[in-house]
C-alpha positions as CSV (number, residue, x, y, z in Angstrom):
1,X,-22.1,-18.8,-95.8
2,X,-19.1,-16.5,-95.3
3,X,-18.9,-14.8,-91.7
4,X,-15.8,-12.8,-92.5
5,X,-12.7,-13.2,-94.8
6,X,-9.0,-12.4,-93.3
7,X,-6.2,-12.1,-95.7
8,X,-4.2,-9.8,-97.8
9,X,-5.5,-6.6,-99.3
10,X,-4.4,-6.9,-102.8
11,X,-6.5,-4.2,-104.7
12,X,-8.4,-1.3,-103.8
13,X,-10.7,0.0,-106.4
14,X,-13.7,2.6,-106.7
15,X,-16.3,0.1,-105.1
16,X,-14.7,-2.9,-104.0
17,X,-11.6,-4.6,-102.6
18,X,-9.8,-7.5,-103.7
19,X,-8.7,-9.8,-100.6
20,X,-6.3,-12.9,-101.1
21,X,-6.8,-15.7,-98.6
22,X,-5.4,-19.2,-98.9
23,X,-4.5,-18.5,-102.7
24,X,-8.1,-17.4,-103.4
25,X,-8.7,-13.7,-104.4
26,X,-12.1,-12.5,-103.2
27,X,-13.7,-9.6,-104.9
28,X,-15.8,-7.8,-102.1
29,X,-17.8,-4.9,-102.9
30,X,-18.0,-2.2,-99.9
31,X,-18.8,1.4,-98.8
32,X,-16.6,4.4,-99.2
33,X,-15.8,4.4,-95.5
34,X,-14.6,0.8,-95.5
35,X,-12.3,1.5,-98.5
36,X,-10.9,4.5,-96.8
37,X,-10.0,2.6,-93.6
38,X,-8.9,-0.8,-95.1
39,X,-5.5,0.1,-94.9
40,X,-2.9,0.0,-97.6
41,X,-2.2,-2.9,-100.4
42,X,-0.1,-5.7,-99.0
43,X,-1.4,-5.2,-95.4
44,X,-3.8,-7.8,-93.8
45,X,-7.5,-6.9,-93.6
46,X,-10.5,-8.4,-91.9
47,X,-14.0,-8.0,-93.6
48,X,-17.1,-8.9,-92.1
49,X,-19.2,-10.4,-95.2
50,X,-22.7,-10.8,-96.7
51,X,-23.2,-13.0,-99.8
52,X,-25.9,-11.6,-101.7
53,X,-27.7,-14.4,-104.2
54,X,-30.3,-13.7,-106.9
55,X,-31.1,-15.3,-110.2
56,X,-28.7,-13.3,-112.1
57,X,-26.0,-12.4,-109.7
58,X,-23.9,-13.9,-106.5
59,X,-22.1,-10.8,-105.0
60,X,-20.1,-10.7,-102.1
61,X,-20.4,-7.5,-99.8
62,X,-17.9,-6.8,-96.9
63,X,-17.2,-4.4,-94.1
64,X,-14.7,-3.5,-91.4
65,X,-17.1,-3.5,-88.5
66,X,-20.0,-5.9,-87.4
67,X,-22.1,-2.6,-87.1
68,X,-21.7,-1.7,-90.7
69,X,-22.5,-5.3,-91.8
70,X,-25.8,-5.3,-89.5
71,X,-26.9,-1.9,-90.8
72,X,-26.4,-3.2,-94.5
73,X,-28.6,-6.4,-93.4
74,X,-31.1,-4.3,-92.0
75,X,-31.2,-1.8,-95.1
76,X,-31.8,-4.6,-97.6
77,X,-34.5,-6.1,-95.3
78,X,-36.5,-2.8,-96.2
79,X,-38.9,-2.8,-99.1
80,X,-37.4,-1.8,-102.3
81,X,-33.9,-1.3,-100.8
82,X,-31.1,-3.0,-102.8
83,X,-27.8,-3.6,-102.1
84,X,-26.5,-0.4,-103.9
85,X,-28.8,1.9,-102.1
86,X,-27.5,0.2,-98.9
87,X,-24.0,0.9,-99.8
88,X,-24.7,4.4,-100.8
89,X,-26.1,5.1,-97.2
90,X,-23.1,3.3,-95.6
91,X,-20.8,5.3,-97.7
92,X,-22.3,8.6,-96.2
93,X,-23.6,7.8,-92.7
94,X,-22.0,6.1,-90.0
95,X,-24.0,3.3,-88.0
96,X,-24.5,5.9,-84.9
97,X,-25.8,8.6,-87.2
98,X,-28.2,6.0,-88.9
99,X,-29.6,4.7,-85.7
100,X,-30.1,8.2,-84.7
101,X,-31.8,9.3,-87.8
102,X,-34.1,6.3,-87.7
103,X,-35.4,6.8,-84.1
104,X,-35.7,10.6,-84.3
105,X,-37.6,10.3,-87.9
106,X,-34.7,12.5,-89.5
107,X,-35.3,12.1,-93.3
108,X,-32.7,14.9,-94.1
109,X,-29.8,12.7,-92.9
110,X,-30.7,9.9,-94.9
111,X,-31.5,11.9,-98.2
112,X,-28.0,12.8,-98.1
113,X,-26.9,9.9,-99.5
114,X,-27.0,9.5,-103.4
115,X,-30.2,7.8,-104.7
116,X,-32.0,8.0,-101.6
117,X,-35.2,10.4,-102.1
118,X,-37.7,11.5,-99.2
119,X,-40.0,8.6,-100.0
120,X,-37.4,6.0,-99.8
121,X,-36.1,7.7,-96.5
122,X,-39.6,7.7,-94.9
123,X,-39.9,4.0,-95.7
124,X,-36.6,3.2,-94.0
125,X,-37.6,4.8,-91.0
126,X,-41.4,3.5,-90.8
127,X,-40.3,-0.2,-91.4
128,X,-37.2,0.0,-89.0
129,X,-39.1,1.9,-86.2
130,X,-42.0,-0.8,-86.6
131,X,-39.1,-3.5,-85.8
132,X,-38.1,-1.7,-82.8
133,X,-41.7,-1.3,-81.6
134,X,-42.1,-5.3,-81.8
135,X,-39.2,-5.8,-79.4
136,X,-39.3,-5.7,-75.7
137,X,-36.6,-4.6,-73.8
138,X,-36.1,-4.2,-70.0
139,X,-33.5,-2.2,-67.7
140,X,-30.6,-4.0,-66.6
141,X,-31.2,-4.2,-62.9
142,X,-28.9,-6.7,-61.3
143,X,-29.1,-7.4,-57.6
144,X,-28.1,-3.8,-56.6
145,X,-28.5,-2.1,-59.7
146,X,-31.3,0.1,-60.0
147,X,-30.2,3.1,-58.2
148,X,-27.3,3.2,-60.8
149,X,-30.0,3.8,-63.6
150,X,-30.5,7.7,-63.9
151,X,-34.0,9.1,-63.9
152,X,-33.4,10.5,-67.5
153,X,-33.4,6.9,-68.8
154,X,-36.9,7.1,-70.3
155,X,-35.9,10.0,-72.7
156,X,-32.2,10.4,-73.8
157,X,-31.1,6.6,-72.7
158,X,-34.3,5.0,-74.2
159,X,-33.6,6.5,-77.5
160,X,-30.2,5.6,-77.3
161,X,-31.3,1.9,-76.7
162,X,-33.7,2.3,-79.5
163,X,-31.0,3.3,-81.9
164,X,-28.8,0.5,-81.0
165,X,-31.7,-1.9,-81.6
166,X,-32.1,-0.4,-85.2
167,X,-28.5,-1.9,-85.8
168,X,-29.6,-5.1,-84.8
169,X,-28.8,-5.3,-81.1
170,X,-31.3,-6.9,-78.6
171,X,-33.0,-4.6,-76.1
172,X,-31.0,-6.3,-73.1
173,X,-27.6,-5.7,-74.8
174,X,-28.3,-2.3,-75.7
175,X,-29.5,-1.3,-72.1
176,X,-26.5,-2.8,-70.7
177,X,-24.2,-1.0,-73.0
178,X,-26.0,2.5,-72.7
179,X,-26.1,2.1,-68.7
180,X,-22.2,1.6,-68.7
181,X,-21.4,4.7,-70.6
182,X,-24.3,7.1,-69.9
183,X,-23.2,10.5,-68.6
184,X,-25.4,13.6,-68.2
185,X,-23.0,15.8,-70.2
186,X,-23.3,13.4,-73.2
187,X,-25.3,14.2,-76.4
188,X,-27.3,11.3,-77.8
189,X,-24.9,10.5,-80.9
190,X,-22.1,10.3,-78.2
191,X,-24.1,7.9,-76.1
192,X,-24.7,5.7,-79.2
193,X,-21.0,5.9,-80.4
194,X,-19.6,5.2,-76.8
195,X,-22.0,2.2,-76.5
196,X,-21.2,0.6,-79.9
197,X,-17.4,0.8,-78.7
198,X,-18.6,-1.2,-75.6
199,X,-20.5,-3.7,-77.7
200,X,-17.0,-4.3,-79.9
201,X,-15.2,-5.1,-76.5
């Protein structure tokens, strides 16, 4: 229903922001990372939003980046993961680290978030890895491009592509972004972070 809300930051509370836009104050629940980075009261802010509807509640969630919103939407699609657990993960793990944890099967990173036990972390990894496996992606190979794709693609680069796909990007989009930023001296998380910056441009 709402793609984003842009307005004046009126209030920063423990787990939500109030943003005034066109005379209406929107109560937007969010992660600690967005709360800390949203700026000062009185400043302009833009939040990418998700309207969560169930029988007994209608709640608006919002995030500073589309990557955080994408991670939130993916998490609540996992069996047994509700908005509170998703917000907990978003508060302690960046999208790049989350994508890396899923594709490497790193349950320890996910369980650092309050309320996320080992079984829940395993379920998140299993379900989201399965989503990646169902998607097909190809290397970006423009008219002259294949010589520009490193031999190492099948290991580090393909893992980076998979991590971006965890965050909701298509295989083709992820492949293009990774190919633009890849360097032999970059570790996997750095490749993912730099690729996300490419997506935002």
